[in-house]
N, C-alpha and C positions, 0 to 999 in steps of 0.2 A: 506365199507365206500363210495366208488364211486357210488354204486347203490342208497344209501340213498340220496346222493347229487343230483343225476339225478332226483330222485323222487320229490325233493322239488324245484329244480332250473332249471329243463329242461336239455337239452343236451349241453347247452353252445353254443358258435358260431361254425359254421362249418368252415372248412378250407377255403372254397370259400368266406364266409362272412367276415372272418378275413382278407383275402387278399384285399377284396374290401374296408374294413375300413382303412387298412394301406395305401392303394392308395389314399383314400379320406382325411384322417386326418394326414397322415405322420407317421414317426416312433416316438416311445415314448422316445425321447432324448431331452436333454437340451444342445444345442451347441451355445454358444455366443462368443467363442474366435475368435478374429480377427487374423487369420494366416498371418504371414508376407509373402508377395509375393516374388518370386525369384528376381524380379526387385528391390524391396526395400532393400532386403538383399545385393544385388550387390552394390547399391549406398551407402549403409551404410559403405562400406569399405573405402570410400573416405572422410568420415566426420572427420577422425582423424586430429587433428590440425597440426601435423607434415607433413602428406601427403598433406594437403591443402597448407602449406607453400612451400613444395617442388614443387607442381604444379604451384604455383605463381612464384616461382624462375625459373621454366622451361619456363614459359611465358615470363619472363624478358629476359632470355638468347636468346629466339627466336627473341625478339625485338632488341636485341643487335647484332644480326647477327650470333649467335652460333647455326646455324640450326641443325647440326648433333647431338650436345649434347642434344639439346631440344627434338628432335624426339626420340632419344634413351632413355632418362630418362622418357619421357612421356610413351613410350612403356613398360618400366620396371615397371612404376607405375601401368599401366593397368594389366600387368601380375601378379603383387603382389596382386592387387585387386581381380583378378580371383581366385588366390590361397586362399585368405582369404574368398571369397564367397563360394568356394567349401567346405571349412572346416565348415563355419557357416551353410550353407545349409544342409550339412550332419547332423550336430548337431541338427538343428531345426527339421528335418524330423525324426531323430532317437528318439528324445524325444517324438515327436508326436505319433510315432508308438507304444511306450510303453503303451499309454492310450488304445490302441485297444486290449491289452491282458486282460484288466480288464472288465469282463462282469458278471452281476448278473443274476440269474435265477428266474423264477416265475412258480408256478404250476397253470395251467389254465385248464378249462374243454373245450375241443375241440372235436368235432365229437363223443360225448357221452363217452369220456374217459379222464382221467387226463393226461395232457402232460406237460413236463418241457421244457420251452422255455426261450430264453434271454429276459430280461425285455424290450428291445427296440422294441420287436415284440408284446408286450401287446397292445391291442387296445380298443377302445370304445365298451362298452357292454360285454367285456370279463367277465367271472365268474372266480375269482381268489381265490385259497385256500391259506391262510396264517397261519403260526404257529410259535411257539417260535423260535426266532433267525432270522426270515425272515425280509427282507427289503420290506416295502410296495411299490409295483412297480409303482403305479399311484394313482391319487385321485379317491375316490369312496365311495360307500355307503355299510355299513355292512348289510348283509342280514341274516347272521347266526353267532352267537358268543358263545364261551365257555370260560368263565372267562378270557376275552381278555383284556390285558394291553398293551398300546402302549407308547413307549418313543418318545415324540414329541419335545424334547429339541432342536433339530436341527432347528426347526421352531419358538418355543416359548421361549427357554432359560429356561424353567421350568424343574427342575430335577425330579420332582415327576411324575411317569407314569400316563397317562390318561386312565381311565377305559372306555371301549367301550361296548355299549349295543344296540341291534337292536331297542328297543323302546325308548332309551334315546339318548345319544351322539353317533351317528352312522356314522359320517363322518371320513374317513381315508385319509391320505395325503402321497403323494410320498416322499420317502426318510426317513420316520420314521421307527421305528423298533418294532417288536413284542417282548415284554419282557416276557409275560406269556400267556398261553392259545392258542386257535385256533379260526379261523374264516373263513367266506366265504364272499367275497365282489364283488360288481358289479362295474366295471370301468366306471366313468363318464367323467374324463378329463385325458389327457396325455400330455407329453412333456412340452412345454412352456405355455400351458393352465392350468397347475397345479399350486397349491399355491407355490411350490418350483420354478417353472418356472417363476412366477411373481416376486419372489425375485431376480432370476437370471437376469431378464430383467432390474431391477433397478441398476444393477452393470454396471458402465460405463467403467471399465477397469479391466482386469484380469491380475495380475502380477505373473510371474513365480518366485518362490523363488530360490535363489542360494544355493548350498550346502556349508557347512562350509569350505570345501577345496577350492571351487571356490572363496569364499569371502577372504580367507587368501591369495590366489594367486593374486587376484585383488589388495590387499594391497601391496603385494610383487611387483607387476608390477608397481604400483605408486612409490614405493621407488626406484626401479631400474631405472625408467624413470627419477627421480630427479637426481640420481647419474650420469646416462649416459649424461643427458643434461648438468650437471655441467662439466663433463670431456670434452664433445664436445665443450662447451664454452671456456674452458681452451685451447684446441687445436686451436680453431679459433683465440683466443687472441694472443697466441704464434706465430701463422702464420703471423698475422697482424703486430706484433712487429718486426718480421723478414723481414718486407717490402714485404710480398707476396701479391698477388692480393686479394683484399678484397672480390670481388664477388666470386672468386674461393674458398676462405676459407669459405665463407658463405655457398656455395653449398655443400662443403665437410662436414661442421658441420651438416647441415640438413640431408644429405644422411646418415651420420654415426649414427645420432640419430634414423632415421627410421630403420636402420639395427640393431642397438644395443638393442632397446626396444622390448621385446618379446610380441608384441601386439597379436600374435596368440595363446598365452598360454591359456587363458580362453576357446577359441573355441576348442582347442585340448583336454583340460580337459573334456569338455562337451561331445565331441565325444567319448572319452575313456570310460567315465562313461556310456553313453547311449548305446554304442555298447556292452560293457561288460554286461549290464543289459539285452540286447536282447539275448546274448549268454546264460545267466542264465535262461531266460524264455524258451529257447529251451531245456534246461535241467530240466524243470519243477519247477524252482524257480522264482516266479514272484515278483520282487522288486517294491513296490508301490511308494517309494521315492528315488531319486538319493542319498540323504544324507546317506541313510542306507548302501550304498555300502562301505563307509568309515568305518562305525561302524562294519561291518561284519569282517573286518580284525583284529579287537580288541577283538572279542568275546573269552572268555576263559572258559565259562560254557554254555553247552546246557542243558536246562531243558526240557526233552521230555516226552510227554504222551506215555504210553506203547501201548495201543490198537490202531491199525490202523497206527501208525507211526513207532514203532519198530517191531510191529507184523502185520500179514496179515489182521486182523479183519474179518477173516472167521472162526467163531467158529464151532467146531465139538464136540458133546457130545461123550465122550469115556467111562465114567463109571457112574453107578448109585449105590449108597450105601444107605441101610436102616439099621435099628437097627439089623435086623436078616437076611440080604440078601446082596450079592454082585453080580452086573450084569455088564458084559462087552458089549460095543456097537461097532459094526464094521462099517467101512465106513470112508470116508474123505470128508471134505467140505460140500457142499449142495447136494451131490449125495444121492438119496433116497435108493440106494442099500446098504444093510448092515443088519446083523442079530443082535438080542438082546439075549445074551447068559448068562446062569449061569451054571458053571461047564461044559462048552462046549456044552450045550444043549439049543435050543431055548426055551425061557420061556415066559409064559403069566399067570398072576394071578390077583386077585382083587386089590392088592396093586399097581401093575404096571398100572392097569386100571386108578386108581385115580391119580397116578403121571402123566399119559399122559393127563388126563382131566385138571389137573392143568396147564400143559405145553401149551395146546391149548387155554384155557380160559383166563389165566393170561398173555395175549400176545396181542400186537398190530400189529405184523407182518402179512402179508397176502400172500396167494397163489392165483394167478390169472391165469385163462385160457388164453392161447396165441395161435394164429393160427399157428405160426411158430415154437413154442417150446411146449414141453409137459407141462410145467408150468412156471410161472413167479413169482419170489419172491421179495417182497419189505418189508423194515422195518429194525429194529435194528438187527445186526448180532447175538447177544445173543438170541434174541427172534426167529430169523429164525432157529437157531440151535435147539431150543426146538420144533418148528414146524416139522423140518426134523426128529427129534427123534420120535415124535408122529406118523408121516407118516410111518417110518420104523416099528413101533410096530403094527399099524393097519391102513389100507388105509382110512377107514371112521370112524371117532369118532364123537359122537353126542355132538356138541358144545351148551352150554346153552345160554339163552338170557341174555345179560348183563344188570344189573339194576344200579349198582354203580361201579365207578372206583376210587380206591385210587392211584393216579399217583405216579410214582417213584420220590423220592426226594433225593438230594445228601446228605442231613443230615440224613434222615430217613433210606435210603438205602434199601428200599423194595417197591414192588408194589402189590396192591391187587385188586380183582374184586369180586363183588357179582353177581352170575348168577342164573338164575331160570331154574329148570328142572321140568316140569309139575307144581305142586303146591309147590314144595320144593325149597328153596334157599340155596346156598352153597357159602361160602367165600373161595376163593383160593388166596394164597399169595406166592410170591417168593422173595428172597432177600438174603442179607448177613447173614451168619451163626450166627455171634456174635450178630446181631441185633434181630434175631428171635428166637434163641434157648430158651431164657428165657420166651418167650411168648407162648411156647408150654407146655401143661400140660399132653398130651396123645401122643401115637404113634400108628400107624397102623401096624399090623403084616402082613406077606406075604399072609395070608389067608383072610385078610380083617377085622380081629377082632381089636376092639379099646381097648388099654391097657394103664395103668398108666405109664407115663414117669418118672421112678425113677432115683436115683443117678447112678446106674450101667448102665442103658440104655443111660443116658447122657454121661457117660464116654466113652462108646463104640462109639457113633456117633461123639463125639468130636475127638477121636483118628482117626477115619476114615476121618474126615474133614482135620485134620493135615496131614495125609498121602497123601491125594489127592492134597493138597496145595503144599506139598514138591515135588510133581511130576509135578510142573508147571501148574497145572490145575486151571482154574477159577471155583469156586464152588458156587452153589446156593442152598439154603435150600428151599424145597417146603413143604407147609403145608396147612391145610384147617380147616373149621369150619362149622357146620350145623346151618342154621337158624339165623345167626347173621352177623353184619358188624363190630364188634369189634375184634381187633387182639389178645386180651388176651385169654388164655385158649384154644389154637388151638391144632389140631392133627398134629403131625409131620409125614410127608409122607416119605421123604428121601432127599438125597443129589444128585445133578446132577453135574458131573465134566466134563468140556469141555476144550479143548486145542485151543490155537490160535498161530500157528507157527510163528517164527520170519521171517521177510521179508528177501529175498535173498540179501546178501551183507551187511546187517546191522552190523553184528559182525566185518567184516573187516573195515567198515566205522568208527565204534566206536574206533577201534585200531588206525586207521589213525588219528582220531581226538586227541586221547591221545598223540601220537607222536608229534602232532602239538601244544601240550600244552593246549588242550581244553578238559576239563572234561565233561563227560556226566552224568547227574542226571536223573534217571527214576522216573516218577510220575505216579501213578496208583491208581485205586480204589480197586485193588485186596487185598486179605488177605496178611499179612506180610510174611508168609511162601511162598506163591505163588510168590510174588514180588521178594523175595530173590532168589528163585530157577531160575526164568527167568533172573534176573540181573546177576547171577553167570554164567549162560550159555552164555550170551552175552558179558561177560567180563567187566561189569559195576561195580560189587561189588565182593569182595573176602571173606568178613567176614559178619556174620549176624549182627554184631554191627554197620554196615554202613546203616542199615535199620531202619527207624523211621515211626511210624504211625501218622496220623493227630491228633488224640486225645492226644497222647504223646506230640506232638508239642505245643498244646494249654496249656497243664498242666505245662510244663517246658519250656516256650518260651525263657526265658533269658539264660537258660543252653544250649539249642540247638543253640541259636544265637551265643554263644561263640565258639561252636564246629561245626558250620555249614559246615566248610571245610572238615570235616571227614565223612559227610553223603553223600551217593551215591544213596539212594533209599528212596522215600517217598510213603508209602502205605496207603490205606484207606483215601485218601485225598478228600476234597471237594474244589470248586473253591476259597473259602475264604482262605483256607490254601495255595493255589498257590500264592495268592497275598502276603501273609506273607513270603513265601519262597523267592520270588523275592526281597522283601525289605530287608530281612536278608542278602542275598547274596550281594546285592548292597552296603549295609553298610560296607561290608568288602572290597569294592573297586573292585569287580568283574564286568565284562561286560557280561550281561546275554542275551541269546536267549531263549525265552519261547514259547512253542507250546500250542495250544488250539483249540477247535472246537465249544463248546457250548456258548450260549449267556452269561452265568455266568463266562466264562473264559476271557471275554473282559477286565475287570479291570487289571488282571495280565498281559495280553498281552500288554496293553497300558503302564503299569509300566515298563516292561522289556525294555532293550536297543534295542533289536530286537524282536518285537512281531511277532510270526509266526502262521498264521491261516492255517487250512486244506482247500485245494481247493475243495475236493470232499465232505467231511463230515462236513466242517465248516459252521457255520451260517453266514448270511450276516453281523450281528453285529460284529462278531469276525473278519471277513475279513476287515471291515471298520476300526477297531481299529489296525490292524496288519501293520507292516512294510513290511512283506514278506508273500506271499501265496505259499504253497506247492501244486502245481497242481496235484501231484501224492500221496500226504499224506505220504511221505516216508522220514525217518530220513536221509538216505543216501544223499538225495538232499540238506539237510542242510549243510552237510560237503562239498559237491561240491560248494555250494554257498559261504561258508567261504573261500575255496580255491580260488574261482573266485574273491572274494572281496580283498583278499591279492594280487592276480595277478594284478588287476586293479590299486591298490595303488602303487605297485612296478613299473608298466609300466609308471604311471604318474611321479614317481621319476626319471625314466630313461630319459624321454624326457626333464624334467626340468634340469637334470644334463647336458644333451647334449646341449640344447639351451643356457643356461646361460654361460657355459664354452666357447662355440664358440663365443657368443656375447662379452664376456670379452676379448677374443683373438683379435677380430676385433677392439675393442676400443683401446686396449693396443698398437697394432702396430702403430696406428696413434699417440698415446700419446708419445711412446718412440722415434719415428722418429722426433717428434717436439722437445722433450727434447734434443736430440742429434744434433739438428740443421741440420738435413738431409732434403732433398727435400720431398715433400708429397709422402707417400708410395703408396696410392691408390686414384684413381679418383672417383668421385661420382658414375658414372655408373658402375664401377667395384665393389664398395661397395654394391650397390643395387643388382647387379647380384649375388654376393655371398649370400646375404640375401635371394634371390629368389630361387636359385638352391640348396644350401646345407643346409639351415635351414628348409625349409618347408617340403619337401618330407621325408627325413630321420626321422625328429621329429615325423611326423604322423605315420610312419612305426614302430617306437619304441613303440608306444602305443598299437601295436598289437602283441607284443612278447608273446610266449607261456609260460606256467607254467614250472618251473624247479623243479627237484626232491627235492631240498633243501627247497623249499617254505613251504612244510607241515612238515618240521622238525625244524622249527623255532618257538619260543614262540610268542604268540600274542603281537602285539605292544601296548604300553599304549595309551589310547584314546586321551590324551592331548599332545602326542609326536609331536614335530615339524617335518615338512616334510624334514628338513635339519639335522635330528638326525643321529647318527652313522657316523659322520665325513663327511656327504655329502657336507656341505657348504665348508669345508676345501678342499675337493677333487675338487669341482667346481672352487674355486679360484686358486688353484695350477695348475690345468690343463689349465685353461684360461690364467694364467700367463705364463705357458710353451709354449702354442701355440703362444701367443703374442711375447714372447722373440725370439723363433726360426723363426717366420715369419719376425721379425725385422732383425734378423741375415741374413736371406735369401735375404733381401733387401740391407743390408749393404755390404755383401761380394762382390756382382757384382760391386757395385760402387767403392769399394776399388781396384777391379781388372781392372777398366777402362771401364766397360760396360756402355752403355748409359742409361739414366734414364728410357726409355721405356722398355728395357729388364729387368732392375732391378725390375720395377713394375710388369712385367709379371711373374718373378720368385716368388716374394712375393705373388702375386695373386694366383699362382698355389700352393704354399706352404700352404696358408690358406685353399684352397679348399680341397687339399689332406689330410692335417692333421685333418680337421673336419670330412671327410668321414671315415678315419681310426678310429677316436674317436667314431663315431656312432656305429661301430661294438663292440668296447669295452664296450659301455653302454648297449648293448643288452643282455649281459649274464655275470654271475659271473664266469663262467668256462673259464679259461685262456688258451684255446687251439684254434687253427686256425679254425678247422672244425666247432666247435660249434659257433664261432663268425661269420663265413661266412654263414653257412647253418641253424643255429638255428632259424632264422627269415627270411623267404624267401621274405616277403614284404620289409624288410630293404635291402636285397641284390638287389632286382629289383630297388628300389628307388635310391640306391647308384650307380647302373649301369647307370640309366637314368641321374642322376646328373653329373656323370663322362663323359658320352657321350656329354652332353651339354657343359661341360667344354672344351672337346677336339675340339668341333665344333668352339668355340670361338677362340681357339688357332690356329687351322690349316685351317680354311676357311678364305682366305685373306680378303674378304669383311667385315666379322665380326671382324677380327683383326684390320681393319682400324677404324671401329665404336667404338670398346672398347679400342683402342690405345694399342694393345697387339701385341708382336712379336711371330714368330714361335720359338719353343724351340728346341735346339740341345741336343746331348747326355750329354755334360758337364753340361748344365743347369739342365737337368733332375737329374743328380747325386746330385747337390746341393738341389734340391727340395725334392728328396726322403729322403736324410739324415736329412734335417731340419723337414720334416713331420713325420719321424719315431722317432726322438729323444724324443718328449714328451711322447710317448708310452713306449719307452725304459726306460726312467727315472721313469715312473710310476711303471713298472714291478720291478725295482730295489728297489724302496723306498715305494712300496705299503703297506708293513706291518707297516711302521712307520707313515702312513697317518692317 
């Protein structure tokens, strides 16, 4: 193929010419997004209305002569802004880096050979080969085409594919997809100069869509803001009614509102999602949309292709069966070493000669010479296996001149070619046994004699086919016909049986998914018996009744729709069947992950809740339709991604639980002391310091918790489940109430014992800090033992240590004590603090089962 292309289109660009063109015209990219600069992200932190009010209040206090208060609060505002900036900057860059994982490939002729490169390196005057499933990498002119149909709906909105022809409509456009056929194009425009680039230029603004979870949390944030502002207003009004300083109460109200409203929640959610997605990408699961992470945790059925996902997709022919002969083939993989034996002896005869001629002619795979290797193989693994078989049989076989090709079709399930030997033409056909057996009228004996294919011979070959299928083999029937291109009345040559071993770790991954409440359904084009044999070996199916063929599905669609939950294997399916399967499963309320690679799989992938494309073998059309791309084409990666999706969602719940309970505690201590007609429990700068030191770092660290063993022993959560499900809201309220109550108690007891107000505030301040840090460790794990709490998440341990050290500095450095109006603590004060800080945890341990 390469030689023919070179003959017609020259050697393509040289590497040097390509480099010069890239330097002159730039990369083949469309980048119009206006990235937010670090400076703009920083200043955005101070646009919040509450922060603006607090800053204005600080300015007023400065004018009134409260210099120390003004400087400290201003400093805390800046620190809070820096913390918010760090969170948002990390989120922005993490999301941006995800885009760098997605790269499309193009086949170009460079230096007289076909090279596969990233589309961004395609340049002007490149000769590009395009075929079914490819994304057109740039604008260009078609110079050679074979039944080429292009989906241009992305540009025109027209759903009917455009037929392309060298002499007619020959313009091709970046971003469109090859639906059918093959072609060769010459690139004329790249990047922003393409038609797609022109459309992109017209866009004035590109908006990033938020995930459903982020939208729900934004709504939650607004609701909490309303509640907090209401409570803060009540506290301020109560203080004013008690004749307290209006300015002081106003400052306290604003400070409390800033501390209580979890304004960092969306940023932490984005960071958690984005960093989790980066972790998945490192494990070969590329998530194309952040919203898919939420759905992954809900998946309860994985519909997986067999070949290449559950198995290695490295076919090896192991047996050849004819009507009157059985042959064993030695060797594994694509190694050319291996003998062809009958009854333990190397065998060669006229029938095997024709079987090998069918194998090499009815085949689009290629052996290419390579300087560094003995040979280089390219093409479909099944066809490569047939080439390897022929090479094992005889090094040099005379391949005919191809005249006609009958391409493989998912409905027809066979491929044929007409080749010419001297003046004679021969039709060679390979395909599914059940599709071809009735088209055979004769068979060839081992000595090369053509005989009538009667009932007895059909029975023999049918039993041999069933036996091979039950041995987990993929079976192809090979046949031929002299001087014709019609497939009726052919000569049966024999059956070729090949194995495709399961990928390492797949069986364990299927079992892990089952324990997690995720069912695996295998979808394959193999024979029903082959499919069941492999499914049983992998632990997907235990009974032959769990296997259904595509044709059966079509005939009894309503019956199978009712019993879809009992089916574990779909055999002999085509892409249209996959779409029906997804729709049937979704009707039952299942959340489906569906894999695919071919262009015809795109509708089923788009219909699934999580569409999964193969990164190695998948077409560009399928990748574009998918929510997730498997960079290693491995089923095990899907299970890892589901686990990671569950972990991310759990971590989000952890820091929501921590942030909201702590914020409730901070609001309640102020509310309770106002109701009890006590002095103000905390000063503005103390409230802001707690918000800075104990809310930010531990909350971010909780989002980085590791997976626990129990995570993949839980059932998938319902898709519409609230984030506060399973008693989370009740736990948040009760823990916030407990923290608020015991912090109030820690303030009340010193006053009753005659301590001055400054010491009482110090004790209350310390109690809030310590109780929140203790609670952060409880939020990090479900395991109620000290070791897991302390060392299960080292990020949390270090952040808690930093927060505690900052707290001790405020307590024991005299200058900071003056600034924050805090006293040094003695042993007795520490006893009160520790008791009041531990009591919320103690109460939770006692009453946890009833929450």
